[in-house]
N, C-alpha and C positions, 0 to 999 in steps of 0.2 A: 132275130132272136132264135132262129131255128137251131143254131149251134147249142144254145142253152138246153133246149128240150132234147136234142140228140145226145148230148153228153149225159144228162140226167138219166135217160133211158139206158144208155150204155152201161152206166154204173148200177143199174137196177134199183134206182131210187124213185120214190113217189114225191109229189109236191109236198105232201104232209111231212115226209122225212126231211125234205129240204128246209122246211120251216124249222124243224128242230136243230138241224145242222147250222143254219145261217141266222136264225132269229128273225127272219123276214116272214111276216104273216102269209099263210098259204094263198089267200085271195090276192094279195099284192104280188106274190111270187108268180102266180098264174098270169096276172096282167103283164108282168115283165117278160115272161116266157112267150106270151102271145103278141108282144109288141105294142100293147095298149098303154104301157107305162115304161118310163126309163128308170134305170136304177142309179143310185148315187155311187160315188167312188167307193165309199165304205161297203155298200151292198155288193158291188162288183168284186171287191176284195174278198168278202166272206164267201161269195158264190164260187170264186176261183179256188179258194182253199178247200171248200167242201167237195168240189168236183175234181180236185187235183189237176188243175190246169193253170194257164196264165191269164191274166187280165187282158193281155194282147190278143189271145185266142178268142176270148169272149167278145172283144171289140172288133173282131175280124181284121186285125192288123197283121196277123200271121196265120199260117195254116198248120203250124206245129202245135199239137195238143199237149205235149210234154211241158210241164212247168220249168221255169228257170230254177237253178239251184237256190235253195232257200237258206237263210241264216238260221243257225241253231239258236234256240232260245235258252 
């Protein structure tokens, strides 16, 4: 989960700001970031969107931080 903390800090965000961006309680987010809790698919998706990265990067399946092209809404 070090990538999660690294990305958050690179973006200049606090855990409390991540709570507002993702809807994940700050204490739960802290546990996820510190490897004491796993996130769900939906939480991973929200975190990836908030940090402008891919879910694959968060899961350490790629070293590319840049997200894939996203569909327009």
